[in-house]
C-alpha positions in Angstrom: -11.0 19.1 -2.5 -12.7 16.9 -5.1 -15.3 14.4 -3.9 -16.3 11.2 -5.7 -19.6 11.2 -7.3 -19.6 7.4 -7.8 -17.3 4.6 -6.8 -17.7 1.2 -8.5 -15.9 -2.1 -8.4 -15.4 -3.8 -11.7 -14.8 -7.6 -11.4 -12.7 -7.2 -8.3 -9.8 -5.9 -10.4 -10.6 -2.3 -11.1 -11.9 0.5 -8.9 -13.7 3.1 -11.0 -14.1 6.5 -9.5 -16.2 9.2 -11.1 -15.3 12.6 -9.5 -17.5 15.7 -9.0 -15.6 17.4 -11.8 -16.4 14.6 -14.3 -13.0 13.0 -14.3 -13.0 9.2 -14.3 -10.2 7.3 -12.7 -9.6 3.5 -13.2 -7.3 2.1 -10.5 -6.2 -1.5 -10.6 -6.5 -3.6 -7.5 -2.8 -4.4 -7.6 -1.8 -0.7 -7.7 -4.2 0.0 -4.8 -2.8 -2.9 -2.8 0.8 -1.6 -3.3 -0.3 1.9 -2.3 -2.0 0.9 0.9 -1.5 3.7 3.4 -1.9 1.6 6.6 0.8 1.5 9.2 1.6 -2.2 8.5 2.3 -1.5 4.9 4.1 1.8 5.3 6.3 0.6 8.1 7.4 -2.7 6.5 11.2 -2.9 6.9 13.0 -3.3 4.7 10.5 -1.9 2.1 10.8 -5.1 0.1 9.7 -7.1 3.1 6.0 -6.4 2.3 5.0 -9.1 -0.1 2.3 -7.9 -2.4 0.7 -10.4 -4.7 0.5 -9.0 -8.2 -2.9 -10.7 -8.9 -4.5 -9.1 -5.8 -8.3 -8.5 -6.1 -10.7 -6.4 -4.1 -13.3 -8.5 -2.3 -15.2 -5.7 -0.6 -15.2 -2.0 -0.1 -17.0 0.3 2.4 -17.2 4.0 3.1 -15.3 5.4 6.0 -17.3 8.4 7.1 -17.5 11.0 4.3 -13.8 11.1 3.5 -12.4 7.7 2.5 -13.0 4.1 1.6 -11.8 0.8 3.1 -10.8 -2.0 0.8 -10.6 -5.7 1.5 -8.0 -7.5 -0.6 -7.7 -11.1 -1.7 -5.8 -13.4 -1.5 -4.0 -12.0 1.5 -7.2 -10.8 3.3 -5.6 -7.4 4.0 -8.3 -5.0 5.2 -6.7 -2.3 7.4 -6.0 0.4 4.7 -8.2 3.5 4.7 -7.9 5.3 1.4 -8.8 9.0 1.8 -10.3 10.6 -1.3 -7.3 13.0 -1.9 -5.0 9.9 -2.0 -7.3 8.2 -4.5 -7.3 11.3 -6.6 -3.5 11.5 -6.5 -3.3 7.8 -7.5 -5.5 8.4 -10.4 -3.3 11.3 -11.6 -0.2 9.1 -11.2 -1.7 6.2 -13.1 -2.6 8.4 -16.0 1.1 9.2 -16.5 2.4 5.7 -16.0 -0.2 3.8 -18.1 -1.2 5.8 -21.2 -3.5 3.1 -22.4 -5.5 3.2 -19.2 -5.4 7.0 -18.8 -8.1 9.0 -17.1 -11.0 10.2 -19.1 -11.6 13.9 -18.9 -15.3 14.3 -19.1 -15.7 17.9 -18.2 -14.3 20.9 -16.5 -15.2 21.5 -12.9 
């Protein structure tokens, strides 16, 4: 499992993760909010019942042990999602395929 070397928040709109293998992922706050793994977000029924504001920002982040981060979003104040590192890694891989202009930077081989 890859571990983050550094996690930074840019302007509340982008989470930048530098991984131990040199890869850099840039994840938008809106994509992170829509991927929130908490029970409230995953059990919303119907799936469209969860209203996610496209201009969500991240107000705060904190480490959860040595395996995840917790993000606090604005404007809805949502703060119950714990994002394990493997999920963040997967989201980074997914975003590189969906958004070529914001693709991940390969900085080295691990």
